[in-house]
N, C-alpha and C positions, 0 to 999 in steps of 0.2 A: 504494500500500500504506500502510495506516495505521500510524503509529508510536506506541507507548506513550510517555507522558510521564514524565520523572523530575523534573518541576518540583514538588517538595515542599519544605517548609521545610528538611529535612535536607540536600538536595543543595547548597543555597547555602552551607552551613557547611563543606563538605568541600574542603579544599585541602591535601592531604597530599603532601609530597615523597617522592621515591623514597628508600628506605633499605634497609639490609641485612635479609635475612630471618632472620638468625641473631642472636638476642637477646644471646647471651653475648658477642659481639664487635661489637655494634651501635655505630655512630658517629653522633652528631648533627653535621650540617654547619652551621656558623655563619659567615656572611659579614658583614664590616664594610666598607661602601662609603666610601672616602675621595676627596678631591679637593684640588687646590691651594687653600690658604687655609683648610682645615678645621681644627677644633680637636681636639687629641688628648685633651682632658680626658675627655669622655664615652666616646669610642671606646676610650681606654686602659683605663678602668675596666671596660668590658664584656669586653675581652680578658683582663684580669687575673682577673675573676670566673670565667670558664670555665677558665682555667689553674689556679686554686686548686681548682676543683671536680674537675678531672682528678687532681690530686695526692691529694685526700681520697678520691675514689672508688677510685683505684688501691689505696690502703692498706686500703680496706674491701671490696675485691673486688666492686664494683658492676658492673652490666652495661653502662651507657652511658658513653661517653667523648665529648669534644667536639673537633672539628677546626675551628679558627678560621683564617680566611683574610682578609687585607686585599686589597681590590679597588679599582681605579680605572679610568677610561675607557680609558686607553692603556697601563696597566701601568707598571712601572719606578718610579723615584723620584718622589714627590710632596712638595711643600714645604708643611708645615703653617703655621698662622698664627704659631707660635712660631719659625719658620724651621728647625725640625727636619725632616730629610728621612727619609721612610719608604718602604721598598720595598714595592711592591704587585704583584699579579698583574693582568693585563688582563682585560677582559670577554670572555666566550667563549660560543659557542652551547651548549656543554655545560651551562651554568648554567640553561638554560631549563627543565630538570627541577626546578629550585627548590632551596631550602635549608630546613633546619628552622627557621632564623631569619635574618633579614637586618636589620642595623642600619645606618642612614644617618647619617653623622657630621654634626655641626653646625659652626658657625664662620662667619666673615665671607665665606668663599668660596662659601657655599651658594647665594646668589642667582645668581652667575655660573655655577655648575655646573648650576643648574636650566634654563639656556638651552642646554645641550649636548644637541642632538637625539639623538645616538647613545646617550648615557647615559640619557635619559628613555625612549627606545624600549626599551632593555634592561630598565629597571625595570618597564615595562608587561608585558613578556613574562615576567619572572621572578616577579613578585609573585603571579601566578595559581596557581603551584605551590609557593608558599612559605607555611609554616604561620603564621609570625609576622613581620610587617614593622613595625619600630619606628623612628621618627625620633628623633634626639638633638638637642634644641634646634632650631636653624635648619634642620636636615635636613628638617624638614617642608616646606620650600620645594620640594624635589625631588619629594616625593610629591604635592604640590599640582600641580606642573607635569605630572606623569604622570597626574593625575586619580585618584589613589588615596590622597588624604589621609584619615586616620582609619582606615586599614586595621587590622583586628584589635584595635581598642580594647576590644572586648568581653572580651578575655582578661585585661585588667588594670584593669578597673573605673574607678577614679577618675582615671586619668591623662588629662590634657587637653592636647593639643599646642598649643592656642590660649591657654593660661593666660598672663595678664599677669604680668610680674615688675616689681618696683620699680626695680631697678638692676642693673648688670652683674655685681656680685659675687653677688647673689641669683640671677641668671640662671644663672651657672656652677654654683653650688652645687646648684640644683634640677636642672639637666641631669645632673649627676653622680649625684645620688640617684635620679632617675627611670630613667636608663639601667641603674643597678645593680638597681633593683627589677625591671625587665623581665627581666634576665638571671637573677636569683635565682628568679623565678617558674618559669622553664623548668627550672632545676635542682631546685627543689622537686618539680615534676611527675615528673622523670626519676629522681632519686636520693633523694628523700625530704626531709622537713623538717629532719632532723638535719644532713645535709650542707649544705643551704642556710643554716641558721643558723650553722654553723661557718665557712662562706665569708664571711658577712656580718660576723661578729665578728672574723675575721682581717683583713679589708680595711677595714672602717669601724666600729671599735668605738665611735665616738662618735655613730653614727647613732641609737642609743637606740630609743625606742618606735616611731619611724617605720617602720623595717624590721622590727622584731620583731612588730608587730601585723599587718603584711602577711603574714608567714610563719607566723602562728599556725596551729595544727592545726585539725581539723574540729570541735572542741568548740563547740557553739552554732550550728552550721550547720543550716539547716532540711533536711528530707528532699528538698525541691525543689532546693536548692543541691547536695546530694550527688549527686542524679540528673544534674544538668547537668554536674557535674564528671566523672562516669562517662561521660556521652555524649561529652564532649570527648576523654576517654581512648580510647574506642572509635574515634572519628574519627581521632585521631592515630596509632593503632596498627593500623588496619584492614588494613594490608598485611602484618602478621605473623600467625602462627598464634596466635590468642587465643580465649578462651572467655568465655561469659557469666558464669561463676563468677569469672573474673579481674576483670571489670567490677564485680561485686557487692562484691568485696574493696576495690576503689578507692572505692566508695561507703560502705564500712563497714556493709554491710547483709547480712542473710541472703539467700540466692539467691531464696527465695520472695517475701520482702518487696520485694527489688529489682525482680523481674519485675513485680509489681503496681504499684509506685510509678512505674517507668519508663513503663509504658503510660499511666498517669494523666497524667504530666507532659509526655511527648513525643508521645503519640498513636499510637505504634506499639510493637511489642515490641522488645527489644534486638536480637534476631536480625534482624528486618527493618531496623532502623536500620543495623546493621553491613553488611547486604547492600546497602542504598542507598549507603552510603559507598564500598564496593568497586566498585559499578557506576558511580558518578560518576567515580572515578579511571580505571576501565577505559574509559569513553567518551572521556575526555580523551586517554588514550594512543592509542586507536584513531584519533582525529582528528589528533593532533599529532605522532605518532611513526611510525617505520617498523618498529617491533618486530612480530614475528610474534605471532599470536593466542595460541599456547601459552605464549610467554614473558611476554606481558602477564598471562595468567592466573596464572602463578606469582608475578609481581611484585605483584599486587593481592590476594593471598590467596585466589584463586578456584580453586586446585588445578591443573587442567590445561585444555587447550583444549577437550576434549570436555565437561567439566563446565561451563565458561564458556559454550559454545555452547548447551547445554541450558537454562541459567539465562537466557541472553540471549533465546532464542526465547520462553520462557515470560513474561518480564517486558517485553521490548521488541518482541516479535512479529516480529523479524527476526534473522538471524544476525549475529555480530560483523563478518564481512566485508561484508555488505550495509550495515550501519550505517556502517562506515568509508567505503565508496564514496559513500553518500548525503551524509553530513555534509561530506566533503571537496568534493564537487561543489557543495554549497550555499555553502561557504566560499570557493570559487574556488581551492582548493589543487590 
């Protein structure tokens, strides 16, 4: 039986973690991976950024909150390079569903941690379902060992994990600034530019133009940039009940103009793009999880099992159950 292909440019972009279907109480799950000999400098500022965002979002009644967890290979206390001990949770198969963002700490212990086979195997499994994976300084060694270095660099433009630094002081300052930028970009996306700016000003008032220019609003952005931002928003929120009108607002365009521009830039309509995103996640869950079809349909914004089966037969030429059996057999699962 011939199978329809989902190998379009859009499918490669879709790596959305499981999240709540209720926007009003939605939580972004942020993980920070630590190890013995890691530096708390960048990891600490990332945690503090999300903590400050929670405080500001709570006072402004925003929908998103952030749940930040420190993880390590075995859990329990790990000793940082400054000899400070930090309590962490251990790695768990439940993490395979991914996070909204995963930060990998830097520090002199990174090279040793990159040789931990269990840790590297866990990274390979988790990163596939994690929206954003960011190294902090030397943390890139772990991503390189897992063959996923450079993951998600498209989200943050100018950040280059291979950037050469002149000295250790400059290295630490840059690590702190770059990790803060990554966290702030997530907050800007979820809670808006005002919250992101307030967090930046509270935690690093001396950062000046470096952070403020990064967090600038959409003024001066081209229509193509706005469409790409809306496409990322559709991708990241495809598991919720969302509309094309919502995406048009993200792009700051009229719905009519957004539909026309989106087709020009992406090559498909926003509705088809959204459906591709949902189908990509559905295919992943059918292959990698034991969830029943009806539950997968609800978790991926596809409604119910009957509607998913109808769409699947039309697009994939097979039923969800047949797809699950075939892909598992081919993967040796």
